[in-house]
C-alpha positions in Angstrom: 0.0 0.0 0.0 1.3 3.4 -1.0 1.3 6.0 1.8 -0.7 9.1 1.2 1.4 12.2 0.6 1.6 14.6 3.5 -0.5 17.7 2.8 0.7 21.2 2.3 -1.0 23.9 4.4 -3.0 25.3 1.5 -4.2 21.8 0.7 -6.0 21.8 4.0 -7.0 25.5 4.4 -7.3 28.2 1.8 -7.9 31.9 2.4 -10.8 33.1 0.2 -13.0 36.2 0.0 -15.6 34.2 1.9 -13.2 33.3 4.7 -11.0 30.3 5.4 -12.1 27.3 3.3 -11.2 23.7 4.0 -11.7 22.0 0.5 -11.2 18.4 1.8 -14.3 18.9 4.0 -15.9 21.7 2.0 -16.5 23.8 5.1 -15.7 27.4 5.9 -14.5 28.8 9.2 -16.1 32.1 10.3 -17.4 32.7 6.8 -18.1 36.3 5.9 -21.2 35.5 3.9 -23.8 32.7 4.0 -22.3 29.3 2.9 -23.7 25.7 2.9 -21.5 24.6 5.9 -19.9 26.8 8.5 -17.7 26.3 11.6 -18.0 29.3 13.9 -15.4 30.3 16.6 -17.6 32.6 18.7 -20.8 34.7 18.7 -19.5 38.2 17.8 -21.2 39.3 14.6 -18.0 39.8 12.6 -17.4 36.1 12.9 -20.9 34.6 13.4 -23.3 35.5 10.7 -26.8 34.3 10.0 -28.0 32.5 6.8 -25.7 29.5 6.7 -27.1 26.1 5.7 -25.5 24.3 8.7 -23.4 25.6 11.6 -21.0 23.7 13.9 -20.1 25.6 17.0 -20.1 25.3 20.8 -23.5 25.1 22.5 -23.0 28.6 23.9 -22.1 30.1 20.6 -25.2 28.5 19.0 -27.3 29.9 21.8 -25.9 33.3 21.4 -26.4 33.3 17.7 -30.1 32.3 18.2 -30.5 35.1 20.7 -29.1 37.7 18.4 -30.5 36.5 15.0 -33.5 34.4 16.0 -33.9 30.6 16.0 -33.9 30.5 12.2 -30.4 31.8 11.9 -29.4 28.6 10.2 -31.1 25.6 8.6 -29.4 23.1 10.9 -27.0 23.3 13.8 -24.7 21.0 15.7 -23.1 21.7 19.1 -19.6 20.5 19.8 -18.1 20.3 23.3 -14.7 21.7 24.1 -12.1 19.1 23.3 -14.5 17.0 21.2 -13.5 15.9 17.7 -15.8 15.8 14.7 -14.7 14.2 11.5 -15.9 15.5 8.1 -14.5 13.3 5.4 -10.8 12.8 6.1 -10.5 16.0 8.2 -10.7 16.0 12.0 -12.0 19.2 13.6 -11.6 19.9 17.3 -12.8 22.9 19.3 -10.5 24.2 22.1 -11.2 27.2 24.4 -10.0 30.6 23.2 -10.6 32.7 26.3 -12.3 35.5 24.3 -16.0 35.4 25.4 -18.4 32.7 26.6 -18.4 29.8 24.2 -15.4 31.0 22.2 -13.2 28.4 20.7 -10.1 27.9 18.5 -10.6 25.3 15.8 -8.0 22.6 15.3 -8.0 21.3 11.7 -6.1 18.1 11.1 -5.5 15.7 8.3 -2.7 13.4 7.1 -0.3 14.5 9.9 -0.8 18.2 9.3 -2.3 20.3 12.0 -3.6 23.9 11.6 -5.1 25.9 14.5 -7.4 28.7 13.8 -7.5 31.0 16.8 -10.5 33.1 16.1 -10.4 36.0 18.5 -8.6 35.2 21.8 -7.0 36.6 24.9 -4.6 35.2 27.5 -5.6 37.2 30.6 -7.9 35.3 33.0 -11.6 36.0 32.6 -14.2 34.9 35.2 -16.9 34.6 32.4 -15.3 32.1 30.1 -12.9 29.2 29.8 -9.2 30.2 29.5 -7.2 29.9 26.2 -5.6 26.5 25.7 -2.5 26.5 23.5 -2.3 23.7 21.0 0.9 22.7 19.3 0.6 22.9 15.6 2.3 23.3 12.2 0.4 26.4 11.2 -1.1 28.9 13.6 -3.8 31.2 12.2 -4.0 34.2 14.5 -5.7 37.5 14.8 -3.7 40.7 15.4 -6.3 43.2 16.5 -3.7 44.7 18.9 -0.6 43.6 17.0 1.5 46.7 17.8 4.0 47.3 20.6 1.9 50.2 22.0 -0.8 47.7 22.9 0.5 46.3 26.2 -2.6 45.9 28.2 -2.5 46.5 32.0 -4.2 44.0 34.4 -8.0 44.3 34.0 -8.4 44.2 37.8 -6.4 47.4 38.1 -8.6 49.2 35.5 -11.7 48.1 37.4 -10.2 49.4 40.6 -10.0 52.9 38.9 -13.7 52.7 38.3 -14.6 51.7 41.8 -12.3 54.4 43.2 -14.0 57.0 41.1 -17.4 55.9 42.4 -16.2 56.4 45.9 -14.7 59.8 45.1 -17.7 61.1 43.3 -20.8 59.6 45.1 -23.0 62.4 43.7 -22.3 61.3 40.1 -23.5 58.2 38.1 -20.8 56.2 36.3 -21.8 55.2 32.7 -19.5 52.5 31.4 -19.6 51.7 27.7 -18.9 48.0 27.0 -19.7 45.7 24.1 -22.9 43.9 24.8 -21.5 40.4 24.3 -18.6 39.5 26.5 -17.1 42.8 27.5 -20.2 44.0 29.5 -20.4 40.7 31.4 -16.7 40.5 32.0 -16.7 44.1 33.5 -19.6 43.1 35.8 -17.8 40.0 37.0 -14.5 41.9 37.6 -16.5 44.5 39.6 -17.8 41.7 41.7 -14.4 40.2 42.2 -13.2 43.6 43.4 -15.8 43.4 46.3 -18.4 45.8 44.9 -21.8 44.5 46.2 -24.3 47.2 45.1 -26.7 46.4 42.3 -25.2 46.9 38.8 -27.5 48.6 36.3 -27.7 47.9 32.6 -29.1 49.4 29.4 -31.8 47.4 27.8 -29.6 46.4 24.8 -27.3 44.5 27.2 -30.1 42.7 29.0 -30.6 39.7 26.7 -27.0 38.5 26.7 -26.6 39.3 30.4 -29.6 37.2 31.2 -28.0 34.3 29.2 -24.7 34.6 31.1 -26.6 34.6 34.4 -28.5 31.5 33.3 -25.2 29.8 32.6 -24.1 30.4 36.2 -21.7 33.3 35.6 -21.4 35.2 38.9 -22.5 38.7 38.1 -24.4 39.5 41.3 -27.6 41.5 41.3 -28.2 43.1 37.9 -31.1 45.5 37.2 -32.3 47.0 34.0 -32.4 50.8 34.0 -35.9 52.4 33.5 -36.4 55.9 32.3 -38.0 57.0 35.6 -34.9 55.9 37.6 -32.2 57.7 35.7 -32.3 61.0 37.5 -32.0 59.3 40.9 -28.9 57.2 40.1 -26.2 59.2 41.7 -23.4 56.9 42.9 -24.4 53.9 40.8 -22.6 52.0 38.0 -24.5 51.7 34.7 -23.2 49.5 31.9 -24.4 50.2 28.3 -23.3 49.7 24.7 -20.6 52.1 23.6 -23.0 54.0 21.3 -25.3 54.9 24.3 -22.5 56.7 26.1 -22.7 59.6 23.7 -26.5 59.8 23.0 -29.4 61.4 24.9 -29.9 58.3 27.0 -26.8 58.9 29.1 -27.4 62.6 29.5 -30.3 62.1 31.8 -28.2 60.6 34.6 -26.9 62.9 37.3 -23.7 64.5 36.2 -22.4 61.3 34.6 -18.8 60.2 34.5 -18.4 58.6 31.1 -16.2 55.5 30.9 -15.4 53.1 28.1 -13.9 49.6 28.6 -11.8 48.7 25.6 -8.3 47.8 24.5 -8.5 50.9 22.3 -8.5 53.1 25.3 -4.7 52.6 25.4 -4.8 55.2 22.6 -5.6 58.4 24.5 -6.6 60.2 21.3 -9.5 57.7 20.9 -10.7 58.4 24.4 -10.7 62.1 23.7 -12.5 61.7 20.4 -15.2 59.7 22.2 -15.4 62.2 25.0 -14.5 59.5 27.5 -13.7 60.9 31.0 -12.6 57.6 32.5 -10.8 55.3 29.9 -10.6 51.7 31.1 -8.0 49.7 29.2 -9.8 46.3 29.3 -9.3 44.1 26.2 -10.8 40.8 25.2 -8.0 40.4 22.6 -4.4 39.4 23.1 -2.0 42.3 23.3 1.4 42.6 21.7 3.3 40.6 24.3 0.7 37.9 24.5 0.5 37.5 20.7 4.3 36.9 20.7 4.1 34.5 23.7 1.3 32.5 22.1 3.1 32.1 18.8 6.2 30.9 20.6 4.2 28.5 22.8 2.3 26.7 20.0 5.6 26.1 18.1 4.2 26.6 14.6 6.8 27.3 11.9 4.2 29.2 9.8 1.9 32.0 11.1 -1.1 33.2 9.1 -2.6 36.5 10.4 -6.3 37.0 9.6 -6.9 40.7 10.5 -5.8 43.6 12.6 -2.2 44.8 12.5 -1.3 41.8 10.3 1.8 43.3 8.6 3.4 44.4 11.8 3.0 40.9 13.4 4.2 39.2 10.1 7.3 41.4 10.2 8.0 40.4 13.8 7.6 36.7 12.8 10.3 37.2 10.2 12.7 38.7 12.8 12.5 35.5 14.9 12.8 33.0 12.1 9.2 32.2 11.5 7.2 32.5 8.2 4.6 35.1 8.8 1.9 35.8 6.3 -0.8 38.6 6.4 -4.0 37.3 4.9 -5.8 40.6 5.0 -9.3 39.0 5.3 -11.8 41.8 4.9 -14.8 41.7 7.2 -13.3 40.9 10.6 -12.5 43.6 13.1 -13.5 45.3 16.3 -16.7 43.6 17.5 -18.2 46.9 18.7 -18.3 48.2 15.1 -19.9 45.0 13.8 -22.4 44.3 16.6 -26.0 43.8 15.4 -28.4 46.5 16.4 -30.1 45.5 19.7 -32.7 48.1 20.4 -33.9 48.6 24.0 -37.6 48.6 24.9 -39.6 51.8 24.9 -38.9 52.6 28.5 -35.2 52.9 27.7 -35.7 55.3 24.8 -34.3 58.9 25.1 
């Protein structure tokens, strides 16, 4: 019997305008437009889109997609547990925690002795709301590079939350309005606030309620969470209110007593962005790997070839070359900051301006 020839990376995974395509299984990973069969790393809308014929993802990601797009977001769906392997043709697919948001996973693609790991979005800092990133040794590592520049060295999230709580203590006459993406970031900020010992109720904008209720139902420790009503806003001095980033600047936030505006994002490392948004209290809290963690992860997985899907891809590819690795920027168009790609989730009438 003649042994089958070992595959080359592009025999197993091909960058296309639709996303990464595995021709041997005829599936796409995080496809940018509807396809017959999709594997989805996590629920942010720049990676998880509606309209596919079939979707394979973790149970939490499937639930989140249903919450955001409706139960008919795909014709069929299949849940895969962390560490479980599903074979499609001769290709084995395994989902491994990515540490990005609840249900997020890297996808391990393996056939004929070749292993490619697609990270999706990921971070390395501990997060009380999701399973931590698990490095997987591989031949090719497909990574994001949202914060792939040396300026993006994120401080500990707990230290940033301490700034928020200190501000609440210093200014009890003012409400604190925290902009945070409705899936993942908002719930992580709540959990970090609880870890810091803050016991008062946390208040949320109606657009954050649906996903927050799901996190609570999954046993994530967020403490007492209340939805803000229009009649309460003027009496909320000294309270912490979490809302989508867009709500920080609109009329909704102006009806709170002398609000301190905050925004939780890795982009707050760039002070010009904070000033442009009119943010008084920038909180550098990122759900993506920063520069040091990107480098550490690439070294840890031991891949000789690094593909970079989006973000500061050229900068990270250049660094790969300086340490003897083959780095390649894929420049896949359509992925990016989840806050810019989130689906509109309008609050109920009582939350309107």
